[in-house]
C-alpha positions as CSV (number, residue, x, y, z in Angstrom):
1,N,83.7,-5.0,-146.6
2,F,80.1,-4.1,-145.9
3,K,76.9,-6.1,-146.1
4,A,73.7,-4.5,-147.0
5,V,70.0,-5.5,-146.8
6,C,67.7,-3.6,-149.0
7,Y,63.9,-3.4,-148.7
8,G,61.2,-0.8,-149.2
9,H,57.7,0.2,-150.1
10,A,57.0,0.0,-153.8
11,G,53.8,2.0,-153.5
12,D,55.5,5.2,-152.2
13,G,59.0,4.7,-153.6
14,N,60.9,4.3,-150.3
15,L,64.0,2.1,-150.4
16,H,65.6,1.3,-147.1
17,I,69.3,0.2,-147.0
18,R,70.7,-1.4,-143.8
19,I,74.5,-1.6,-143.9
20,H,76.7,-3.6,-141.5
21,K,80.4,-3.9,-141.4
22,E,81.5,-7.5,-140.5
23,G,83.0,-7.8,-137.0
24,T,81.8,-4.4,-135.8
25,P,78.9,-4.5,-133.3
26,N,78.1,-0.8,-134.0
27,S,79.0,-0.2,-137.6
28,F,78.1,3.5,-137.3
29,G,81.0,4.3,-135.1
30,D,83.4,3.1,-137.7
31,A,85.3,5.8,-139.7
32,G,85.1,3.7,-142.9
33,M,81.4,3.4,-142.5
34,T,81.0,7.1,-142.1
35,Q,83.0,7.7,-145.3
36,S,80.9,5.1,-147.1
37,L,77.6,6.5,-145.9
38,R,78.6,10.0,-146.9
39,A,79.5,8.8,-150.4
40,L,76.3,6.8,-150.6
41,F,74.1,9.7,-149.5
42,Q,75.8,12.0,-152.0
43,L,75.0,9.5,-154.7
44,V,71.4,9.2,-153.5
45,K,71.0,13.0,-153.6
46,G,72.5,13.1,-157.1
47,L,69.9,10.6,-158.3
48,G,67.1,12.7,-156.9
49,G,66.6,10.8,-153.7
50,T,66.7,11.8,-150.0
51,I,68.4,10.3,-146.9
52,S,65.1,10.2,-145.0
53,G,62.4,7.6,-145.1
54,E,58.7,7.9,-144.4
55,H,59.5,8.7,-140.7
56,G,61.9,11.6,-141.4
57,I,65.5,12.1,-140.4
58,G,66.8,9.6,-137.9
59,L,69.7,9.8,-135.5
60,I,72.0,7.9,-138.0
61,Q,71.2,10.4,-140.8
62,K,71.5,13.4,-138.5
63,G,75.2,13.8,-139.2
64,F,74.6,13.8,-142.9
65,M,71.9,16.5,-143.1
66,D,74.4,18.9,-144.6
67,I,74.4,16.7,-147.8
68,M,70.6,17.1,-148.3
69,F,70.0,20.6,-146.9
70,E,71.8,24.0,-147.4
71,H,73.0,25.8,-144.3
72,K,70.2,28.4,-144.5
73,Q,67.6,25.6,-144.6
74,L,69.1,24.0,-141.5
75,D,69.1,27.3,-139.7
76,L,65.4,27.8,-140.6
77,M,64.6,24.4,-139.2
78,R,66.4,25.4,-135.9
79,Q,64.5,28.7,-135.8
80,I,61.2,27.0,-136.2
81,K,61.9,24.5,-133.5
82,K,62.9,27.3,-131.2
83,V,59.6,29.1,-131.8
84,F,57.6,26.0,-130.7
85,D,60.1,24.7,-128.2
86,P,62.0,27.6,-126.7
87,N,63.2,25.6,-123.7
88,N,64.4,22.7,-125.9
89,I,62.4,20.1,-123.9
90,L,60.8,18.3,-126.9
91,N,63.2,15.6,-128.2
92,A,66.1,17.4,-126.5
93,G,69.4,16.5,-128.1
94,K,67.9,14.6,-131.0
95,I,68.1,16.6,-134.2
96,F,68.4,20.2,-133.0
């Protein structure tokens, strides 16, 4: 069972969902949580939404970017980052 807290910004259409699995200090390391998030994010995409909020993709959503973006889009993002950060020193190890 999972508990969720939902909140958002009515003015710009952002809805934030915080999910927690009872008895698990770090719910995001749980295999059941990963499956549930993947299903939730696929539903969100199907409804025309996105997995990112107003601050962009976070570390939790990083592993689910393949749901929102095609492989060629992700490759383009990597290429753009490499142009501006060839030594990978800006936010190293974060998204790309």
